[in-house]
C-alpha positions in Angstrom: 78.3 117.4 87.9 81.7 117.6 89.7 82.1 115.7 92.9 82.5 117.7 96.1 83.5 116.6 99.6 79.9 117.0 100.6 78.5 114.9 97.7 81.0 112.1 98.2 80.3 112.1 102.0 76.5 111.8 101.6 76.8 109.1 99.0 79.0 107.1 101.4 76.5 107.7 104.2 73.7 106.5 101.9 75.7 103.3 101.4 76.1 102.9 105.1 72.4 103.4 105.7 71.6 100.7 103.2 73.7 98.2 105.3 72.9 99.6 108.8 69.6 101.3 109.5 71.0 102.8 112.7 73.0 105.3 110.5 71.0 108.6 110.2 71.3 112.2 109.5 71.5 114.6 112.4 73.1 117.9 113.4 76.1 119.0 115.4 77.7 122.4 115.7 74.9 123.8 113.6 75.9 121.5 110.7 74.6 118.4 109.1 76.3 115.2 110.4 75.9 111.5 110.4 74.9 109.7 113.6 74.7 106.0 114.6 72.0 105.2 117.1 71.9 108.9 118.0 75.7 109.1 118.6 77.9 111.3 116.5 79.7 109.5 113.7 81.0 112.0 111.2 80.6 115.3 109.3 82.1 116.8 106.3 83.9 120.0 105.3 83.7 121.8 108.6 85.6 124.9 107.7 87.7 123.0 105.1 88.5 120.0 107.3 87.2 117.4 104.8 85.9 114.3 106.5 85.7 114.4 110.3 85.0 111.0 111.9 84.9 109.7 115.4 87.4 106.9 116.0 89.3 105.4 119.0 91.9 107.8 120.4 94.8 105.4 119.4 93.5 105.1 115.8 93.2 108.9 115.6 96.8 109.3 116.7 97.9 106.6 114.2 96.3 108.4 111.3 97.9 111.7 112.4 101.3 110.1 112.7 100.9 108.5 109.2 100.1 112.0 107.8 96.6 110.8 106.7 94.8 112.8 109.2 94.9 115.9 111.3 93.7 116.7 114.8 90.2 118.2 114.8 90.2 121.3 116.9 87.2 123.6 116.3 87.6 126.9 118.2 91.0 125.6 119.5 89.7 122.6 121.5 91.2 119.3 120.3 88.7 116.4 120.2 90.9 113.4 120.9 88.5 110.9 119.4 87.8 112.8 116.2 90.2 113.0 113.2 90.0 115.3 110.2 90.9 113.8 106.8 91.1 116.7 104.4 92.2 114.8 101.3 89.1 113.5 99.6 89.5 109.8 98.9 86.3 107.8 98.6 88.0 104.4 99.4 89.7 105.7 102.6 86.6 107.7 103.7 84.4 104.6 103.3 86.8 102.5 105.3 87.1 105.2 108.1 83.3 105.6 108.2 82.9 101.9 108.7 85.5 101.9 111.4 83.6 104.8 113.0 80.3 102.9 113.0 82.0 99.9 114.7 83.5 102.2 117.3 80.5 104.5 118.0 77.8 101.8 118.1 79.2 98.3 118.1 76.5 95.7 117.2 
C-alpha cells in the first residue's frame, strides 16, 4: 500500500504516543489532529499543506527562511506559531513533531 501524508503522520504520532502518553488524537478545524496534554500539536494535509506543526515563532520563521516550511494561513489568517511543511519527509517530520511536543507541553 502506498504511503500518504496521512499514513506517515499517524505512524509518527503512534511512535510519539509510545514514548509520551500525553500525545493523543483530537480535532481542530473539523479535522483530526494530534494534541499534547489537550493542547494542539499538529495536523496533516489541511488542504494540501502537508504537516502543520506548532513551534516557537522564531523556529517557524527559521524554517520558512530555509525554504523547508511555509506560513500556515487558513482563511487568510497567519498563525505565527504554526508552520506548514508540504514536502513529506519522515525524518524531518519526526524531528519537528518532537520539537513541537517539547514546545507545546514541556515535561
